[in-house]
C-alpha positions in Angstrom: -58.5 39.0 16.3 -59.6 35.3 16.3 -59.5 33.3 19.4 -57.1 30.4 18.9 -59.3 28.0 20.8 -62.3 28.7 18.5 -60.8 28.5 15.1 -61.3 25.4 13.0 -62.0 24.9 9.3 -62.2 28.6 8.5 -61.4 28.5 4.8 -64.0 30.7 3.2 -65.5 31.8 6.5 -65.5 35.3 7.9 -63.6 36.0 11.1 -65.5 36.2 14.4 -64.6 39.9 14.5 -66.5 40.5 11.3 -63.5 41.5 9.3 -65.1 40.1 6.1 -61.9 38.4 5.0 -61.3 34.7 4.7 -58.5 33.1 6.8 -57.2 31.2 3.8 -57.5 27.7 5.2 -56.5 28.4 8.7 -57.8 26.5 11.7 -56.7 25.2 15.1 -57.1 21.8 16.8 -56.8 22.6 20.5 -55.3 20.1 22.9 -57.6 18.5 25.4 -56.6 18.5 29.0 -53.6 16.2 29.6 -53.7 15.0 26.0 -51.7 16.0 23.0 -53.6 16.9 19.9 -53.7 14.3 17.2 -54.0 15.7 13.7 -55.0 13.3 10.8 -52.0 14.6 8.8 -49.6 13.1 11.3 -50.4 9.6 9.9 -49.4 10.4 6.4 -46.1 11.3 4.7 -45.4 14.8 3.4 -42.9 17.5 2.8 -41.9 18.6 6.3 -39.4 20.8 8.2 -39.2 22.0 11.7 -37.8 24.9 13.8 -36.9 24.7 17.5 -38.0 27.5 19.9 -35.9 28.3 23.0 -38.0 30.6 25.4 -36.4 32.7 28.1 -33.4 30.9 29.5 -32.5 33.5 32.2 -32.8 31.2 35.2 -30.9 28.4 33.5 -28.0 30.8 33.0 -28.2 32.2 36.5 -28.6 29.2 38.7 -25.9 27.2 36.9 -23.2 29.7 38.0 -20.7 29.4 40.9 -22.2 32.7 42.2 -25.5 31.0 42.8 -24.1 27.7 44.1 -24.5 25.7 40.8 -28.0 24.7 42.0 -28.9 22.8 38.9 -25.8 20.7 38.9 -25.9 20.1 42.6 -29.5 18.8 42.6 -29.8 17.3 39.1 -26.3 16.7 37.8 -26.7 18.9 34.7 -28.3 22.0 33.4 -31.5 22.7 31.4 -29.8 25.1 28.9 -27.1 22.7 27.8 -29.7 19.9 27.8 -31.8 21.8 25.3 -29.0 22.8 22.9 -27.5 19.3 23.1 -30.8 17.8 22.2 -31.2 20.1 19.2 -27.7 19.2 17.9 -28.2 15.5 18.4 -31.7 15.4 16.9 -31.5 18.1 14.1 -31.5 15.4 11.4 -33.8 13.0 13.0 -36.6 15.6 13.5 -35.8 17.9 10.5 -34.7 20.9 12.5 -33.8 23.7 10.1 -33.3 26.5 12.6 -33.6 27.6 16.2 -35.2 30.8 17.6 -34.0 32.0 21.0 -36.6 34.5 22.2 -34.4 36.6 24.5 -33.7 37.0 28.2 -30.6 34.9 27.7 -29.4 35.7 31.2 -31.1 37.0 34.3 -28.6 39.6 35.4 -26.9 41.4 32.5 -24.0 42.6 34.6 -23.0 39.1 35.8 -20.3 37.6 33.5 -20.7 34.1 34.9 -24.3 34.0 33.6 -23.2 35.1 30.1 -20.5 32.4 30.2 -23.1 29.7 30.9 -25.3 31.0 28.1 -22.4 31.3 25.7 -21.2 27.7 26.4 -24.8 26.4 25.8 -25.1 28.2 22.5 -21.6 27.2 21.5 -22.9 23.6 21.5 -25.2 24.7 18.6 -22.3 26.3 16.7 -20.1 23.3 17.1 -22.9 21.0 16.0 -23.8 23.0 12.9 -27.2 24.0 14.2 -28.0 27.5 13.0 -29.9 29.9 15.4 -30.9 33.4 16.0 -30.9 35.1 19.3 -32.5 38.5 20.3 -31.8 40.4 23.4 -34.4 40.6 26.1 -34.8 43.2 28.9 -32.6 41.2 31.2 -29.9 41.2 28.6 -29.7 45.0 28.2 -27.1 46.9 30.2 -25.2 50.1 29.8 -22.0 48.1 29.0 -23.8 46.2 26.2 -22.8 42.7 27.3 -25.1 41.2 24.6 -22.8 42.7 21.9 -19.8 41.4 23.8 -20.9 37.8 24.2 -22.9 37.6 21.0 -21.2 40.0 18.5 -21.9 40.1 14.8 -18.6 38.2 14.2 -20.0 35.2 16.1 -23.3 35.4 14.3 -21.6 35.6 11.0 -20.0 32.2 11.5 -23.4 30.6 10.9 -24.3 29.6 7.3 -27.7 31.1 7.7 -26.5 34.6 8.7 -27.8 37.5 6.6 -26.9 40.6 8.5 -27.1 42.8 11.6 -28.7 46.2 12.2 -26.3 49.1 12.7 -27.0 48.9 16.5 -26.1 45.2 16.5 -29.4 44.4 18.3 -31.3 43.4 15.2 -30.4 40.5 12.8 -31.8 38.3 10.0 -31.0 34.8 8.8 -31.9 32.9 5.7 -33.5 29.6 6.6 -34.0 26.8 4.0 -37.0 24.5 4.5 -37.7 21.9 1.8 -35.8 23.9 -0.8 -37.6 27.1 -0.1 -36.0 30.2 1.5 -37.5 31.8 4.6 -36.3 34.8 6.5 -35.9 34.9 10.3 -36.0 38.5 11.2 -35.4 39.5 14.8 -35.4 42.7 16.9 -34.3 43.0 20.5 -36.1 44.4 23.5 -37.6 47.9 23.0 -36.0 48.2 19.5 -35.2 51.7 18.4 -36.9 53.4 15.5 -33.6 53.1 13.6 -33.7 49.3 14.1 -37.3 49.1 13.0 -36.4 51.1 9.9 -33.6 48.7 9.2 -36.0 45.7 9.5 -38.2 47.4 6.9 -35.2 47.7 4.6 -34.5 44.0 5.0 -38.1 43.2 4.1 -38.0 45.6 1.1 -34.9 43.8 -0.2 -36.6 40.4 0.1 -40.2 41.0 -1.0 -40.9 37.4 -2.1 -39.5 35.6 1.0 -41.9 34.3 3.7 -40.7 35.7 7.0 -40.8 34.6 10.6 -40.5 37.6 13.0 -39.2 37.4 16.5 -38.8 39.9 19.3 -38.6 39.5 23.1 -42.0 41.2 23.6 -45.0 41.2 21.2 -48.1 39.7 22.8 -48.9 39.1 26.5 -51.3 36.6 28.1 -54.4 37.0 30.2 -53.7 34.8 33.2 -57.4 34.2 33.9 -58.5 33.2 30.3 -55.1 32.3 28.8 -56.0 34.4 25.8 -53.5 36.7 24.1 -53.3 40.4 25.2 -51.8 43.2 23.2 -48.8 45.2 24.5 -47.8 48.7 23.6 -44.5 47.6 22.0 -46.2 44.8 20.2 -48.8 47.1 18.8 -46.1 49.5 17.7 -44.3 46.7 15.8 -47.6 45.5 14.4 -48.5 48.9 13.1 -45.1 49.7 11.7 -43.8 46.4 10.5 -45.9 43.2 10.9 -49.3 44.3 9.5 -47.8 46.3 6.6 -45.5 43.5 5.2 -47.4 40.6 3.9 -44.3 38.4 4.0 -44.5 38.2 7.8 -46.8 35.3 8.5 -45.6 34.0 11.9 -44.2 35.8 15.0 -42.7 34.5 18.3 -41.9 36.2 21.5 -41.2 35.5 25.2 -41.1 37.9 28.2 -44.6 37.3 29.5 -45.0 34.2 31.6 -47.0 31.4 29.9 -48.0 30.2 26.5 -50.7 31.5 24.2 -51.2 32.3 20.5 -53.6 34.4 18.4 -54.3 34.9 14.7 -54.6 38.5 13.4 -55.4 39.8 10.0 -52.7 42.1 8.4 -53.5 45.1 6.3 -54.0 42.8 3.3 -56.6 40.6 4.9 -54.1 37.8 5.4 -53.6 35.8 8.7 -50.6 36.3 10.9 -50.0 33.7 13.7 -48.5 35.2 16.8 -47.1 32.8 19.5 -45.9 33.6 23.0 -43.7 31.1 24.9 -42.1 31.8 28.2 -41.7 29.1 30.8 -39.4 30.8 33.3 -42.0 30.8 36.0 -42.7 27.1 35.7 -41.2 24.5 37.9 -37.4 24.8 38.3 -37.2 28.0 36.3 -38.8 26.5 33.2 -37.9 22.8 33.6 -36.2 22.7 30.2 -39.4 23.2 28.2 -39.0 24.3 24.6 -41.0 24.1 21.4 -40.7 22.1 18.2 -42.8 23.6 15.4 -43.4 21.4 12.3 -44.3 22.9 8.9 -46.2 20.2 6.9 -46.2 21.7 3.4 -48.0 18.8 1.8 -51.0 18.7 4.1 -50.9 22.4 5.1 -50.7 21.9 8.8 -48.5 23.7 11.4 -48.0 21.7 14.6 -46.3 22.9 17.8 -45.2 20.6 20.6 -43.9 21.9 23.9 -41.7 19.4 25.6 -38.6 19.1 27.8 -35.5 17.1 26.9 -34.1 17.9 30.4 -36.9 16.1 32.2 -35.8 13.0 30.4 -32.4 13.3 31.9 -33.2 14.0 35.5 -32.2 11.4 38.1 -35.3 9.3 39.0 -35.3 10.2 42.6 -35.6 13.9 41.8 -38.8 13.6 39.7 -42.1 15.2 40.8 -45.6 15.3 39.3 -44.5 18.5 37.6 -41.9 16.7 35.5 -44.2 16.0 32.6 -42.4 15.3 29.3 -45.0 17.5 27.4 -47.1 20.5 28.1 -50.7 20.1 27.1 -52.2 23.6 27.2 -53.9 25.1 24.1 -51.1 27.5 23.7 -48.4 24.9 24.3 -49.1 22.1 21.9 -51.6 22.2 19.0 -52.1 21.6 15.3 -53.3 24.4 13.0 -54.4 24.1 9.4 -52.4 26.6 7.3 -52.4 26.7 3.5 -48.9 27.9 3.0 -49.0 28.3 -0.8 -52.3 30.2 -0.7 -51.1 32.4 2.2 -47.9 33.2 0.2 -49.4 33.5 -3.3 -49.7 37.3 -3.2 -45.9 37.8 -2.9 -44.4 34.4 -3.7 -46.6 32.8 -6.4 -43.9 30.2 -7.3 -43.7 28.8 -3.7 -43.2 25.1 -4.2 -41.5 23.1 -1.5 -39.6 20.0 -2.7 -37.6 17.1 -1.4 -38.5 13.7 0.1 -41.8 13.1 1.8 -41.3 11.9 5.4 -43.4 10.8 8.4 -44.5 13.4 10.8 -41.7 14.7 12.9 -44.2 15.7 15.6 -45.6 12.2 15.8 -42.1 10.7 15.9 -41.0 13.0 18.7 -44.1 12.2 20.8 -43.9 8.5 20.2 -40.2 8.4 20.9 -40.5 10.2 24.2 -43.5 8.1 25.2 -41.6 4.9 24.5 -38.8 6.1 26.9 -40.6 8.0 29.6 -43.8 8.0 31.6 -44.9 11.1 33.5 -44.5 10.6 37.2 -47.5 10.0 39.4 -47.4 10.9 43.0 -48.3 8.6 45.8 -51.3 10.1 47.5 -50.8 11.2 51.0 -53.1 9.9 53.7 -55.8 12.1 55.0 -55.7 12.8 58.7 -58.1 10.7 60.9 -58.1 13.1 63.8 -56.9 16.5 65.1 -53.9 14.7 66.6 -53.0 12.8 63.5 -49.6 14.5 62.7 -46.0 13.7 63.7 -45.2 15.4 67.1 -41.5 16.1 67.1 -38.9 17.1 69.7 -37.6 20.6 69.3 -40.9 22.2 68.4 -40.5 25.9 69.3 -44.1 26.9 68.4 -47.1 25.2 66.8 -50.0 27.6 66.2 -53.3 25.8 65.6 -56.4 27.7 64.5 -59.3 25.3 64.9 -59.0 25.2 68.7 -58.4 28.9 69.0 -61.9 30.1 68.1 -65.3 29.3 66.7 -65.6 29.1 62.9 -67.4 32.1 61.4 -66.8 34.4 64.3 -64.7 37.5 64.2 -61.5 37.5 66.2 -61.8 40.1 68.9 -59.0 42.6 69.7 -56.7 40.6 72.0 -58.2 37.3 70.7 -55.6 34.6 70.5 -54.2 32.0 68.1 -53.0 29.2 70.5 -49.5 27.8 70.5 -49.6 24.1 71.5 -46.4 24.7 73.6 -48.3 27.2 75.6 -45.5 29.7 75.4 -46.0 31.8 72.2 -49.7 32.6 71.6 -50.5 35.2 69.0 -52.9 38.0 70.0 -54.8 40.1 67.6 -53.5 43.7 67.7 -55.8 46.5 68.5 -57.6 47.9 65.5 -55.9 50.8 63.7 -53.3 51.2 66.4 -50.1 51.7 64.4 -49.2 54.6 62.1 -50.7 54.1 58.6 -53.0 51.2 59.6 -56.5 52.6 59.2 -60.1 51.6 58.4 -59.8 48.0 59.7 -62.9 46.6 61.4 -63.4 43.6 63.6 -64.9 41.4 60.9 -61.8 41.7 58.8 -60.4 38.7 60.6 -62.5 35.6 61.3 -61.9 32.0 62.4 -62.9 29.7 59.6 -63.5 26.0 59.1 -61.7 26.2 55.7 -58.4 24.3 55.8 -56.0 22.3 53.7 -57.2 18.7 53.4 -53.8 17.3 54.6 -53.6 19.5 57.7 -55.0 17.8 60.8 -56.0 21.2 62.1 -59.6 21.7 60.8 -59.5 25.5 60.7 -57.8 28.7 59.7 -57.7 32.4 60.3 -59.0 34.4 57.3 -58.1 38.0 56.6 -60.4 40.1 54.3 -60.5 43.6 53.0 -56.8 44.0 53.1 -55.6 46.9 50.9 -53.3 49.8 50.6 -53.6 53.2 49.0 -52.3 56.8 49.2 -54.9 59.3 50.3 -55.5 62.8 49.0 -53.3 64.1 51.8 -50.4 62.0 50.4 -50.5 59.7 53.4 -50.3 55.9 53.0 -53.2 54.0 54.3 -52.9 50.3 55.1 -56.2 48.5 55.8 -55.0 45.4 57.6 -55.3 43.3 60.7 -52.6 41.1 62.3 -51.5 39.2 65.4 -48.4 39.7 67.6 -46.6 37.5 70.1 -46.4 38.9 73.6 -43.4 40.7 75.0 -41.1 38.1 76.5 -42.4 35.2 74.4 -39.6 32.7 74.1 -39.8 32.6 70.2 -38.9 36.3 70.1 -35.4 35.5 71.2 -34.9 32.4 69.0 -32.3 32.6 66.2 -32.3 29.0 65.1 -28.5 28.8 64.6 -28.7 25.0 64.3 -31.3 25.1 61.5 -35.0 24.9 61.5 -38.1 23.6 59.7 -40.8 26.2 59.2 -44.2 25.0 57.9 -47.5 26.7 57.2 -50.6 26.3 55.1 -51.8 29.4 53.3 -54.6 30.2 50.8 -54.4 33.4 48.8 -57.7 35.2 48.4 -58.9 35.2 44.8 -59.3 39.0 44.9 -55.6 39.4 45.3 -54.0 42.0 43.1 -50.4 43.1 42.7 -51.4 46.7 43.2 -53.2 46.2 46.5 -51.5 43.1 47.9 -48.0 42.7 46.6 -45.5 41.7 49.3 -48.2 40.7 51.8 -46.8 38.7 54.7 -48.1 35.6 56.4 -45.4 35.5 59.1 -42.7 37.9 60.0 -40.4 39.3 62.7 -40.6 43.0 63.7 -37.5 45.2 63.5 -35.3 46.6 60.8 -32.3 44.7 59.4 -29.9 47.6 59.5 -30.2 47.7 63.3 -28.8 44.2 63.7 -25.3 44.1 65.1 -22.7 43.9 62.3 -25.3 43.9 59.5 -23.5 43.3 56.2 -25.9 45.2 53.9 -28.7 44.5 51.4 -32.3 45.7 51.7 -31.6 47.5 55.0 -35.1 48.7 55.6 -36.6 45.2 55.4 -37.5 43.3 58.6 -35.3 40.5 59.8 -37.7 37.8 58.5 -40.8 37.8 56.2 -42.7 35.1 54.5 -44.3 37.0 51.7 -46.1 36.9 48.4 -44.4 39.0 45.7 -45.9 41.3 43.1 -45.6 38.3 40.7 -47.4 36.1 43.3 -44.2 34.2 44.0 -43.6 32.8 47.5 -40.6 34.6 49.1 -38.9 33.4 52.2 -36.7 36.4 53.2 -34.5 36.1 56.3 -31.4 37.5 57.8 -28.8 34.9 58.7 -26.9 34.6 62.0 -23.4 35.0 60.8 -21.0 37.6 62.2 -21.9 39.9 59.3 -25.5 38.9 58.7 -27.1 39.7 55.3 -30.5 39.4 53.8 -31.3 36.2 51.9 -34.3 35.0 50.0 -35.8 31.8 48.6 -38.2 32.2 45.7 -40.8 30.0 44.2 -42.4 30.4 40.8 -45.8 32.1 40.7 -48.4 30.2 42.7 -52.2 29.9 42.4 -54.7 31.9 44.4 -57.8 30.3 46.0 -55.9 27.0 46.6 -54.4 25.8 49.8 -50.6 25.6 49.6 -48.3 23.8 52.0 -45.1 25.7 52.5 -42.0 24.1 54.2 -38.7 25.9 54.7 -35.9 23.5 55.8 -32.6 25.0 57.0 -30.2 22.1 57.1 -26.6 23.3 58.1 -25.3 19.8 57.5 -26.4 20.0 53.8 -25.4 23.7 53.6 -28.8 24.8 52.3 -32.1 26.5 53.1 -34.7 24.9 50.8 -38.2 26.1 50.2 -40.8 23.5 49.3 -44.1 24.4 47.8 -46.6 21.5 48.0 -43.7 19.2 48.7 -41.6 20.1 45.7 -38.3 22.0 46.1 -38.1 25.3 44.3 -35.2 26.3 42.2 -34.1 29.6 43.8 -32.8 28.5 47.2 -30.2 29.8 49.6 -26.8 28.1 50.2 -24.4 28.4 53.1 -26.5 30.9 55.1 -28.3 29.7 58.2 -30.5 30.8 61.1 -33.1 33.5 61.4 -31.7 36.7 63.0 -33.9 39.0 64.9 -34.4 41.1 68.1 -35.3 39.5 71.4 -37.4 42.4 72.4 -39.6 42.5 69.3 -42.6 40.4 68.4 -43.3 37.9 65.7 -46.2 38.9 63.4 -48.9 36.7 61.9 -50.8 38.2 58.9 -48.6 41.3 58.5 -45.2 42.7 58.3 -43.4 46.0 58.2 -40.9 48.1 56.2 -38.4 50.4 57.8 -40.3 49.8 61.1 -43.6 51.0 59.7 -46.5 48.5 59.9 -47.8 47.2 56.5 -47.8 44.2 54.2 -51.2 42.9 55.5 -52.2 39.4 54.4 -55.3 38.7 52.3 -56.5 35.2 52.5 -56.4 32.4 55.1 -53.6 31.0 57.2 -53.7 27.5 58.6 -51.7 25.8 61.3 -48.1 27.0 61.4 -45.1 25.2 63.1 -41.4 25.9 63.6 -39.0 23.3 64.8 -35.4 23.9 65.8 -33.8 21.5 63.3 -34.2 20.1 59.8 -37.0 17.6 59.4 -37.5 15.0 56.6 -40.9 15.1 54.9 -41.9 12.0 56.9 -42.2 14.3 59.9 -43.9 17.3 58.3 -47.4 18.3 59.1 -48.6 16.6 55.9 -47.5 13.2 57.3 -49.5 11.2 59.7 -48.8 10.2 63.3 -46.7 7.1 63.7 -48.9 4.0 64.3 -48.4 1.7 67.2 -46.7 -1.5 66.1 -49.2 -4.3 65.7 -48.5 -7.7 67.4 -47.5 -10.6 65.1 -50.2 -13.2 64.5 -49.8 -16.4 66.5 -50.8 -18.7 63.7 -49.7 -18.6 60.1 -52.4 -18.0 57.5 -53.7 -21.2 55.8 -53.7 -19.9 52.3 -51.8 -17.3 50.3 -53.5 -15.6 47.4 -51.8 -15.9 44.0 -50.6 -12.6 42.5 -52.8 -11.2 39.8 -51.2 -11.2 36.3 -50.4 -7.8 34.9 -50.5 -7.0 31.2 -47.8 -5.0 29.7 -49.1 -1.7 28.4 -48.3 -0.6 24.9 -47.3 3.0 24.2 -50.1 4.9 22.4 -49.5 6.2 19.0 -51.1 8.9 16.9 -52.7 6.7 14.2 -54.4 3.3 13.9 -51.3 1.9 12.2 -48.4 3.8 13.8 -44.9 3.8 12.5 -42.7 1.6 14.6 -40.8 3.3 17.4 -37.0 3.2 16.8 -35.1 1.3 19.4 -32.6 3.4 21.4 -29.2 3.7 19.9 -26.3 2.5 22.0 -24.8 5.9 21.6 -27.7 7.6 23.3 -28.0 5.2 26.2 -26.4 5.9 29.6 -24.8 2.9 31.3 -27.0 1.3 34.0 -25.7 2.1 37.5 -25.3 -0.6 40.0 -26.3 1.3 43.1 -29.7 2.6 42.1 -32.2 1.5 44.8 -35.4 -0.3 43.7 -38.6 1.8 43.3 -40.7 1.4 46.5 -43.3 -1.3 45.8 -46.1 0.9 47.1 -45.7 3.3 44.1 -47.8 2.5 41.1 -47.7 3.7 37.5 -50.2 6.1 35.9 -52.6 4.2 33.6 -51.8 4.5 29.9 -53.4 7.5 28.3 -52.7 9.8 25.4 -50.6 11.9 27.7 -48.8 9.2 29.6 -47.6 6.0 27.9 -46.4 2.7 29.3 -43.2 2.8 31.3 -39.9 2.7 29.3 -37.3 0.1 29.9 -34.1 2.0 29.5 -31.4 2.0 32.1 -31.3 4.5 34.9 -29.1 7.6 35.0 -26.7 7.9 37.8 -27.1 10.6 40.4 -24.8 13.6 40.3 -21.7 12.7 42.5 -21.9 16.1 44.2 -25.6 16.1 44.9 -26.1 16.3 48.7 -28.2 13.5 50.2 -30.0 15.6 52.7 -33.6 15.4 54.0 -34.6 18.7 52.6 -33.6 17.8 49.1 -34.4 14.1 48.7 -36.6 12.7 51.4 -39.7 14.2 50.0 -39.5 11.9 47.0 -40.3 8.9 49.0 -43.0 10.6 51.0 -45.6 11.3 48.3 -47.1 14.6 47.8 -50.1 16.8 48.6 -53.4 17.8 47.2 -54.7 21.3 46.5 -58.0 20.6 48.1 -60.1 22.1 50.8 -61.6 20.5 53.9 -63.6 17.4 53.2 -62.2 17.1 49.6 -61.4 13.8 47.9 -57.7 13.1 48.3 -56.1 14.2 45.1 -52.6 13.6 43.7 -50.3 16.6 44.3 -47.5 17.7 42.0 -44.7 17.4 44.5 -41.5 15.6 45.4 -42.2 12.1 44.4 -40.4 9.3 42.7 -41.1 8.2 39.2 -43.6 5.5 39.9 -43.2 3.1 37.0 -40.3 1.3 38.5 -38.4 2.0 35.3 -35.4 4.3 35.1 -34.8 7.1 32.7 -33.3 6.9 29.3 -32.4 10.2 27.6 -33.2 10.7 23.9 -29.7 12.1 23.4 -26.2 11.8 24.8 -24.7 14.8 26.5 -21.4 16.2 25.4 -18.5 16.6 27.7 -18.7 19.1 30.5 -17.7 22.7 29.6 -15.9 25.2 31.8 
């Protein structure tokens, strides 16, 4: 295996693994941080074609349904899935798109017809627009009732000009793709393909021995989350051994399933390179944020270029944009150029391979320059660092505000019975006695200490840090939970609170870098004791869970799980994407009954998976709140590993201007008695020019009237305090297209919109330089968005 970040100019060189075989002109130009790779071939004409890659769309399908409250449409006015397929149709000629590969996990829940309808409508756009595609089933698409075969049957596939055939099971297919006059195969197998389907795929290859083949399956390679390098999987190895390595036609593979983007180059049984690419953005912001791939085959200059970008980001209303709404992704596995001598690679089985047609400019360069001319990545307004321990907004309705720095001395262990102070004086937390409940064993005093470590934008200069938290099953079969935790006292007023009129819950947490899913999944930073099923009128769902738990899942997602206060309460959950360990996170949960939503914000940005039309936090008045732990079916567990900073809960929805990350209101200064004698003239500002990928770039095409949304008349001006990002390779000058109008049904509530004007946070520790934080901020260029394509009419 050759590391994709270390391969360059390897024609005639041995591989790093000592395989003794040349890589036939294969090398990789990795992308620098926040820059897209610029390959010299982009500046010259050549014979070129592209394919589009659609990674896992499961959340796009789920959260556009009525069942899930049409969360995409309510917040953004449209959906990522249809944005992607519309873009492909509208731009297939402009960017030479010969084919589209969908990598599976079309839906999130295979037994939900509404999700299949959303996916079907999105892919129907491709069919109506004459854009051929292949789709394989992922693990989320597989169900005993075979909905994949119902919604995407062979008869639907056969309507495409590229269709070649389906396997007997219906879960495998192949298409014939023409690029620059040469035929390629796209061969796909679905999740956990049967031996019979693998045998069928071999028969297809045997029948087409001289045709270069792109192979797709939902799972092939995984990614090491620490190094971003490719990792083998059992199923991927099986397909490699039985199919990929033994058939020299297969030169390129794609898969999804595993969160992230990476690629590797392996040598097949004939000493020839096979590029393997993983793309899956479902755990990125907003369930993937519309990111997809465009892969360019430059047959003249022998270069393969991949660009990961989002057409959906270009369409979002300006007041919803955050730092995470970058038009491109810049990681080494996301966007790169790779030298690949196609004719030499195919010579052993297709000696007459000779692409033809008209030489054109680089589609990759055109795509990048077109987007840069129309869109500038948002830059957040930095928040103000606190000047004192009291530098935060004090608000009426504060039920509890636990502060760590004034509760103990940094570096000292919290004694049994030691307290975390509540500023209201009513709801102090006290450390529970060591090993005093059921399976809790092995804890020692030093497992919890006061610390000076804290989030830079918290005015409380301290935290409580939990260490050595673990769980295992002993030789006697008994569960052992090593953990420490704090409890509110019997009769504490917060124990009886149900927050029926809404609430704002805030905390700062830092997950320990030693966190593992095996030892620490579902660890809880704040919870309520009790068991849901014991609540009067409980309506069902996860009955053994506690009434409330703020937890970190096995995928390191933030979960806010609560039981509402309706007459038939049920369990509900907000979910983030996966979050980083060893970084301070600000979490805010805003329950706003007027808006009909409970919204989780991570570092100021709203997550995708929120709760609608359920409110309050049910619980038992005679049971404690828990800091640093939780329970399941009444048994103590879910100990936290990491640090918890100040934590506050208020009995109503707050805008971001009143969160703990904001600063205390300043006293109004008196007006000067005399007018100034001189006013400085404004400094002239030069207009930046969008960067290009060559010294003499091709001109950027002006936007066509057919792709330009009409300018609204009610868009507020961008706040003057917000400034654009300086022009770089990654972020060009602001575009000048007209703004898109907001969705008419998007609620204008503080939990969904106010954060945009409030700036965002920095993942820094105490004493750190104030950094810009990817969260909830306006596009700062003062220019509105212009989409690269027009959207088709709404579909049912």
